C-alpha positions in Angstrom: 16.8 2.1 -22.9 18.7 -1.4 -22.2 18.0 -3.3 -19.5 20.6 -3.0 -16.3 21.8 -6.1 -14.8 24.7 -7.0 -12.4 26.9 -10.1 -12.8 25.4 -12.5 -11.0 22.3 -11.9 -13.6 19.7 -10.3 -11.3 18.4 -6.9 -12.1 18.8 -3.9 -9.9 15.8 -2.7 -7.9 16.7 1.2 -8.6 18.4 2.5 -11.7 20.7 4.7 -10.8 18.5 7.6 -11.7 15.5 6.3 -9.3 18.7 5.6 -6.6 19.3 9.4 -7.1 16.1 10.5 -6.6 15.5 7.7 -3.9 18.7 9.5 -1.5 17.1 13.0 -2.3 13.4 12.7 -1.2 12.3 13.5 1.9 9.9 10.9 1.7 12.4 8.0 2.4 13.6 9.5 5.5 9.7 9.7 6.5 9.3 6.0 5.6 12.2 5.0 7.7 10.8 6.5 10.7 7.1 5.6 10.4 8.2 2.0 9.1 9.7 1.1 13.3 7.1 2.8 14.7 4.2 0.9 13.0 6.1 -2.1 13.9 6.6 -0.8 17.9 2.9 0.2 17.9 1.9 -3.5 15.8 3.8 -5.3 18.4 2.5 -3.4 21.5 -1.2 -3.7 20.1 -0.5 -7.6 19.6 0.5 -8.4 23.5 -3.0 -6.4 24.1 -5.1 -8.3 21.5 -3.6 -11.6 22.9 -4.0 -10.7 26.4 -7.8 -10.3 25.5 -7.8 -13.6 23.8 -6.5 -15.3 26.6 -7.9 -13.5 29.9 -11.3 -11.6 28.4 -9.1 -8.3 29.9 -8.1 -5.3 28.2 -10.7 -5.0 25.4 -10.9 -1.3 25.6 -6.9 -1.4 25.2 -6.8 -3.6 22.5 -9.1 -2.0 20.8 -7.4 1.7 21.0 -4.3 0.0 19.8 -5.8 -1.8 16.2 -7.3 1.8 15.8 -4.0 3.5 16.4 -2.2 0.6 14.4 -4.9 1.2 11.5 -4.0 4.8 11.7 -0.3 4.5 11.3 -0.6 1.6 8.2 -3.0 4.2 6.7 -0.3 7.3 7.1 2.7 4.7 5.7 0.6 3.6 2.7 -0.3 7.5 2.3 3.4 8.4 2.3 4.6 5.1 0.5 2.5 6.3 -2.5 3.8 9.7 -2.5 7.5 8.0 -2.2 6.8 5.8 -5.0 5.6 8.8 -7.2 9.1 10.5 -6.1 11.3 7.8 -7.1 9.5 6.0 -10.2 7.0 8.6 -11.1 4.1 7.1 -10.1 2.1 6.6 -7.2 1.6 3.0 -6.7 2.2 -0.4 -8.6 5.6 1.1 -9.5 7.4 -2.7 -11.1 9.9 -2.5 -8.1 7.0 -2.7 -5.7 4.4 -3.9 -7.6 3.7 -7.5 -5.8 4.5 -5.3 -2.3 1.9 -3.1 -2.8 -0.6 -5.7 -4.3 -0.7 -7.1 -1.1 -0.4 -3.9 1.1 -4.5 -3.6 -0.4 -5.0 -6.7 1.6 -3.5 -5.5 4.8 -5.3 -2.3 3.9 -8.6 -4.0 3.8 -8.6 -6.4 6.7 -7.8 -3.0 9.0 -10.2 -1.5 7.6 -12.8 -4.7 7.6 -12.0 -4.4 11.2 -12.8 -0.9 11.9 -16.1 -1.3 10.0 -17.6 -4.0 12.0 -16.2 -2.3 15.3 -17.9 1.1 14.3 -21.0 -0.6 13.0 -21.1 -3.7 16.0 -20.9 -6.1 13.0 -19.2 -8.2 14.9 -19.1 -9.4 18.7 -15.7 -8.8 20.9 -14.0 -12.2 20.3 -14.3 -11.9 16.8 -13.0 -8.9 16.2 -10.5 -9.3 17.6 -9.5 -12.9 15.3 -10.2 -10.6 12.4 -7.5 -7.8 14.2 -4.8 -11.2 14.2 -5.8 -12.0 10.8 -4.8 -8.2 9.8 -2.0 -8.3 11.9 -1.1 -11.8 10.3 -1.3 -10.3 6.9 0.9 -7.3 7.9 3.7 -9.3 9.1 3.8 -11.3 5.6 3.7 -7.7 4.0 6.4 -6.1 6.3 8.7 -9.2 5.3 8.2 -8.5 1.6 9.0 -5.1 2.1 12.6 -6.2 4.3 13.6 -8.6 1.5 13.5 -5.3 -0.5 15.5 -3.7 1.8 18.0 -6.5 1.9 18.1 -6.4 -2.2 19.0 -2.3 -2.6 21.0 -3.1 0.4 22.8 -6.1 -2.3 22.4 -3.3 -4.9 24.6 -1.3 -3.4 27.4 -3.7 -2.5 26.8 -4.8 -6.1 27.4 -1.3 -7.5 31.0 -1.7 -7.4 32.8 -0.7 -11.0 32.5 -3.2 -13.7 29.6 -5.2 -12.1 26.4 -3.2 -13.7 26.4 -4.1 -17.1 23.6 -3.4 -20.1 21.3 -6.0 -21.8 22.8 -9.1 -19.3 25.5 -10.6 -17.5 29.0 -10.3 -17.9 
């Protein structure tokens, strides 16, 4: 199959078939709802974690918020894998989202390490909250990756004017 590019030389994020599958699957809506909800939970939780680290107060609230954030992360990862399967034909590591998926596993690993350390008592509260901050920093990077992909998809939509998309290279 020939490689599609825009006159700018940029490869589109989706083939026309993938775009059609993306637009027709309910999982696109699910991701569109979960992503901002997860960010909202993250923002509240970050405030609670920082409050605990600064004042030493609110450990239970901060801990509960991290667990809720982690559940959102697991949910969005599972539903995102289903979305990727519906759009690209594979559950994870589709070429268009390969590096986002790779980094998602680092984010999940850090969140899971937090849950493990909490449940086993392997770390004191201050260290647990520091681990949560590391997980949150990774989440922010990963969210940024996905926002850049969303921007690329919007640019692709703008570039889908007649005569812009070509086979084999730039016009």
